[in-house]
C-alpha positions in Angstrom: 30.5 -6.2 -5.3 28.1 -3.9 -6.9 26.4 -1.5 -4.7 22.5 -2.1 -4.8 20.4 0.7 -6.3 17.2 -0.7 -6.5 14.5 -0.6 -3.7 13.8 -4.0 -1.9 10.2 -5.7 -1.5 9.8 -3.5 1.6 11.4 -0.3 0.2 9.3 -0.5 -2.6 6.1 -0.1 -0.6 7.7 3.2 0.8 8.6 4.3 -3.0 4.9 3.5 -3.8 3.9 6.4 -1.4 6.3 8.8 -3.0 5.2 8.1 -6.5 1.6 8.3 -5.7 2.2 11.6 -3.8 4.6 12.9 -6.3 5.8 15.3 -3.8 8.5 16.2 -0.9 7.4 14.2 2.4 8.7 13.8 5.9 9.3 10.6 7.6 6.2 11.3 9.9 4.3 11.4 6.8 5.4 8.7 5.3 4.9 6.7 8.6 1.4 7.6 8.8 0.8 6.8 5.5 2.2 3.3 6.0 0.0 2.7 9.1 -2.8 2.9 6.6 -1.6 -0.1 4.6 1.1 -2.1 6.7 2.0 -3.1 10.1 5.4 -2.0 9.6 6.9 -0.1 12.8 7.9 3.6 12.6 11.7 2.5 13.5 11.6 0.2 10.4 10.3 2.6 8.0 13.1 5.2 9.2 15.5 2.5 8.7 14.2 1.8 5.0 14.3 5.7 4.4 18.0 5.6 5.2 18.6 2.7 2.8 16.8 4.4 0.1 18.8 7.4 0.6 22.1 5.2 0.6 20.8 3.8 -2.6 20.2 7.0 -4.4 16.6 6.3 -4.7 15.5 8.9 -2.2 17.3 12.5 -1.4 16.5 14.8 1.6 16.9 18.3 2.8 17.0 19.1 6.6 14.3 21.1 7.7 15.3 24.9 8.2 13.3 25.3 11.3 13.9 22.1 13.0 17.1 20.0 12.0 15.2 16.9 13.5 13.2 16.7 10.3 14.1 15.7 7.0 12.1 16.3 3.8 12.6 13.1 1.2 12.2 13.5 -2.4 12.3 10.4 -4.8 15.2 10.8 -7.0 14.1 7.7 -9.2 10.7 7.3 -11.2 8.9 3.9 -10.8 9.7 3.5 -14.3 13.3 3.5 -13.8 13.2 1.3 -10.9 11.0 -1.2 -12.9 13.6 -1.1 -15.8 16.6 -1.6 -13.5 14.5 -4.5 -11.6 13.8 -6.0 -14.7 17.2 -6.0 -16.2 18.6 -7.5 -12.8 16.0 -10.1 -13.1 16.7 -11.0 -16.5 20.4 -11.1 -15.7 19.8 -13.4 -12.6 17.5 -16.0 -13.9 17.9 -15.9 -17.7 21.7 -15.4 -18.5 20.9 -11.7 -20.0 18.8 -13.2 -22.6 15.3 -10.8 -22.9 14.1 -13.3 -25.5 14.1 -16.3 -23.1 12.7 -13.9 -20.4 9.8 -12.8 -22.4 9.2 -16.5 -23.6 9.0 -17.9 -20.3 6.7 -15.2 -18.9 4.3 -15.6 -22.1 4.3 -19.4 -22.1 3.6 -19.6 -18.3 0.3 -17.6 -18.5 -2.9 -17.8 -20.1 -3.5 -14.9 -22.6 -6.4 -13.8 -24.3 -6.7 -13.0 -28.1 -7.0 -9.4 -27.0 -3.8 -9.6 -24.8 -1.8 -11.3 -27.8 -2.8 -8.4 -29.9 -1.8 -5.9 -27.4 1.5 -7.6 -27.0 2.2 -7.8 -30.9 1.4 -3.9 -30.9 4.1 -3.4 -28.4 6.5 -5.4 -30.1 5.8 -3.6 -33.2 6.5 -0.2 -31.7 9.7 -1.6 -29.9 11.0 -2.5 -33.6 14.0 -0.3 -34.4 12.2 0.7 -37.8 9.4 1.8 -35.9 11.4 4.0 -33.7 13.1 5.3 -36.8 9.9 6.3 -38.3 8.4 8.1 -35.3 11.5 10.3 -35.3 11.0 11.9 -38.5 
């Protein structure tokens, strides 16, 4: 079985703090931030930090003055995690077909004309010929 490497929903809440702060943080700092938005217990935050480390999403160093304090750093960006999570979603629910996944998302929502134009621009930018022209 493949090792899980993307944050779960609860772990994602913790990663949002790292991505917003964009710095190394201790468990105590994360717990304090989590208490502002969640009722998650300090013990659960520590468990989730350990899981994120095991998944390679976080790394840590031990404090040079107090070996009980770990300084955590995000190893994966939000964009990398979103890409990986999207890939898993497409593989799980659409048999790996990006076209079917995009069609289902577009058909399940009501978009404005402006949103359709924005999507068309995004698709145009993603075309291989458009990417080749930007490299020249």
